[in-house]
C-alpha positions in Angstrom: -18.2 -24.1 59.0 -15.4 -22.4 57.1 -14.9 -19.9 60.0 -14.6 -22.8 62.5 -12.3 -24.7 60.2 -10.0 -21.6 59.9 -10.0 -21.2 63.7 -8.9 -24.8 64.1 -6.1 -24.4 61.5 -7.7 -26.6 58.8 -6.8 -24.2 56.1 -3.1 -24.3 57.0 -3.1 -28.1 57.3 -4.7 -28.5 53.8 -2.4 -26.0 52.2 0.6 -27.7 53.8 -0.6 -31.2 52.7 -1.1 -29.9 49.1 2.3 -28.2 49.3 0.8 -24.8 48.5 2.0 -21.5 49.8 0.5 -20.6 53.2 -1.5 -17.5 52.4 -4.1 -15.9 54.7 -7.7 -16.6 53.8 -9.9 -13.8 53.0 -13.2 -14.7 54.7 -14.5 -11.2 55.1 -17.5 -11.8 52.8 -18.2 -15.2 54.4 -18.0 -13.7 57.9 -20.4 -10.9 56.9 -22.8 -13.4 55.5 -22.6 -15.6 58.6 -23.3 -12.6 60.9 -26.2 -11.5 58.6 -27.7 -15.0 58.9 -27.3 -15.0 62.7 -29.1 -11.7 63.0 -32.1 -12.3 60.7 -35.4 -11.8 62.5 -38.0 -11.2 59.7 -39.3 -14.5 58.4 -40.4 -15.6 55.0 -42.8 -18.5 54.9 -42.6 -20.9 52.0 -45.0 -23.8 51.5 -43.3 -26.9 50.2 -45.9 -29.0 48.5 -44.8 -32.5 47.6 -45.4 -36.2 47.7 -42.5 -37.1 50.1 -42.7 -34.2 52.5 -41.9 -36.6 55.4 -38.4 -37.1 53.9 -36.9 -33.7 53.9 -33.6 -35.1 52.6 -35.4 -35.6 49.3 -35.6 -31.8 49.1 -32.1 -31.0 50.4 -30.8 -29.1 47.4 -34.1 -27.2 47.1 -33.9 -26.3 50.8 -30.4 -25.0 50.5 -31.3 -22.9 47.4 -34.3 -21.4 49.3 -32.1 -20.7 52.3 -29.5 -18.8 50.3 -32.3 -16.9 48.5 -33.8 -15.9 51.8 -30.5 -14.8 53.2 -29.9 -12.7 50.0 -33.2 -10.8 50.8 -32.4 -10.6 54.5 -35.1 -13.0 55.6 -35.1 -16.1 57.8 -36.6 -19.1 55.9 -39.5 -21.0 57.5 -40.7 -24.0 55.5 -44.2 -25.2 55.9 -44.4 -28.8 54.6 -47.7 -29.8 52.9 -48.4 -33.3 51.6 -49.8 -32.8 48.1 -52.5 -35.4 48.5 -54.0 -33.4 51.4 -54.9 -30.7 48.9 -56.9 -33.1 46.6 -60.7 -33.1 46.8 -60.6 -36.7 47.8 -58.7 -35.8 51.0 -61.7 -33.6 52.1 -63.9 -36.7 52.2 -61.3 -38.8 54.0 -60.0 -36.3 56.6 -61.7 -32.9 56.5 -59.6 -31.5 59.3 -56.3 -32.3 57.6 -57.6 -31.1 54.3 -58.6 -27.8 55.7 -55.4 -27.5 57.7 -53.3 -28.1 54.5 -55.3 -25.4 52.6 -55.0 -22.9 55.5 -51.3 -23.5 55.7 -50.9 -23.0 52.0 -52.9 -19.7 52.1 -50.9 -18.4 55.0 -47.5 -18.6 53.2 -45.6 -16.0 51.3 -44.6 -18.4 48.5 -45.3 -21.8 47.3 -42.9 -24.4 45.8 -44.5 -27.5 44.3 
């Protein structure tokens, strides 16, 4: 987003509105980070176990933190959402297929966040 805003002149408009000197932005590090993100191919699978996994907005700050951590180690983040109740013993009796799928997904991930 910062690169697009700069291309559209938003930086100059903001500086002008705030009556600040028009100085060129140094977005070298940001550009490098964006190019790095676009070229990531190796994935890291993280299981997100929670109560409200259907509402990913509830986990927005966690998702952003995981994304930045993944970029820092040159990996593309793939989140596997797991409803916590599907890992409970009672879930096996109620829906064995979903219970086994949840456990299989959990075991297949590189990391787990509860």
